Structure formats: C-alpha cells, structure tokens
N, C-alpha and C positions, 0 to 999 in steps of 0.2 A: 203925369206924363213922363217925368224924369225917371220914375221907378221902372217904366217900361223900356226905356232906352238902354239902361245899364245891362239887363239880361240879353237884350238884342245884340248889343256890341260884344258881349262876352261870347255868345253863341257864334257870331260872325268870326271872331278871332279863332275859336276852336276849329271852325270849318276851314279856315285858311291854312292852319297848321296841318290839319289832316289831309288836305289836298295838295300839299307841297310836292314839288318835282323831285323824285328820288333817282333820276338817271345817273347822278354822280355820287350816289351813296356807296359806302364801303361794302365789300362783299368778301367772302372767304375765297382766296385764290386756291384752286385745287385742280388736279387732273380731270376730275369730273366736270368742272366748269369749262375747262379748255377743250375737252374732247369734242371732236367733230366741229371745230370752229376754224375760221380763216382770218388771218390778221395781216394788215399792211405793216411791214417792218422797216424802220429807218434807223440805221446804225451809224454812229459818229464816234470818232476818237482819233488817236495818233498811232503811227507805226513806231516800232521799237527797232533800233536805237536812233533812227533818223529824225523822229518827231514830225513826219509828214502827216498832214491831216487826212483822215479817212472818212468817206461818206458813202454808204452803200444802201441801196433800196431793194427790197425783195419781199416776197410773200411767204408767210409761215402758216402752214396748215398743221394743226394738232389733230392727228388722225385718231389716236386712241388716248387713254389716260396716261400713257408713258412714252409715246413716240409720235413723230411727225416728219414733215419734209419742208425744205426751203425751196422755193421756186424763184428763179431769177427774173428780174424785170429790167428793161432798158439795156439788155445785153450784158449785164454785170453777172458773171457766173462765180464770183468768189465764194458765195455761201450756198451754192447749189448742192442739194443732196438731202439725205435723211438724217435724223437726229433722234436721240432718246433724251428723256428728261425726267427729273424727279423734283418734287416740291416739298420743302420743309419750312413751315411757317412763312417767312418773307424772303426765302432764298430758293432759287431755281438752279439746279445743276444740269447743264446741257452737255451732251457728248455726241459728236458727229460733225455735221456741217457747221454747227455753232457749238462752241465749247466753253467750259469754265463755269464758275459759280457767279450767279447774277443776283444782286439784291434788288428787291422791289422797293422803289423809292416813292412811287405814286401809283394809285390804282383806282379806277372807276370801272363800271360795267363795260364801257366802250374803249377804254385806253389803259394801258399798263406801261409804266416807265421803269426800266431796269438799268442797273449800273454795275459795272465790273471793272476790275483793275488787272490788266494783263500785259505788262506791269503798269501801263498808263491807263487813265480813266477812259472807259468806253460807256456810251449811253445807247440803249436800245429802246425805241419808242414803238410800241405795238398798238395799232388802232384797229378795232374790230370792223370787219367788212360785213 
C-alpha cells in the first residue's frame, strides 16, 4: 500500500506545479506587446525645485509599436497628447506628452512599474485595462 502512495503523491505534486497560476510571470516588454493596448496610468513624484508632491492620473493608449496617446481623467490635462516611445531591454524612452528615460522596476502581464529621475524620482504605475 505504501508503494502506491509515493507515486500518487509524486504525480499530484507534478500536476500542482504544472497548473500554477502564471498571471504574474515575467514576459519580454516590447512594442509588440504594448501595441493596441490601453493602460491606467498613475504618476507620482515631486516638482523641481519646490519639492511639491505630484500625483496625476491618466489613460495611456499604445496605438502602434512606437507611438500612443495620453488621455486625461478627472479633468487633469497635464499629460494630455500624443507620444512616441522606444524600448531597449528594461528602459523606455518617451517623447511627447510624457518624456524622458524610464526604467522598468517591476513588470507582470497586467502591471508595469516605471521609475525616472527628472531630476527627482518619479514613479509611473501602468495597470492594463
């Protein structure tokens, strides 16, 4: 009887590993992945040189592999407009309504956290819609 339990437990363990949830698994961030997607964007940081805290909320639509647009929410128009972007490994360069080099510090299939220093630290959290 004990000889039957060991293979059964082993097979059960293999099935549990194979059926694991991969929603938060790593993926390669690319223009192809972002193309034709919409993201909720939450930007936080400080102004220069006054050190006033900034918090902005807007929608980012990645229309093609290298351009997109920001759509304001809640009447905040600071980041409204179009942008271009390029991705090199874990770095995204934005030009337009959002600018500068942004480093990817966390990424899952449904959320990307970016960090930039302009000259103070800014954080941009993108959540897939």
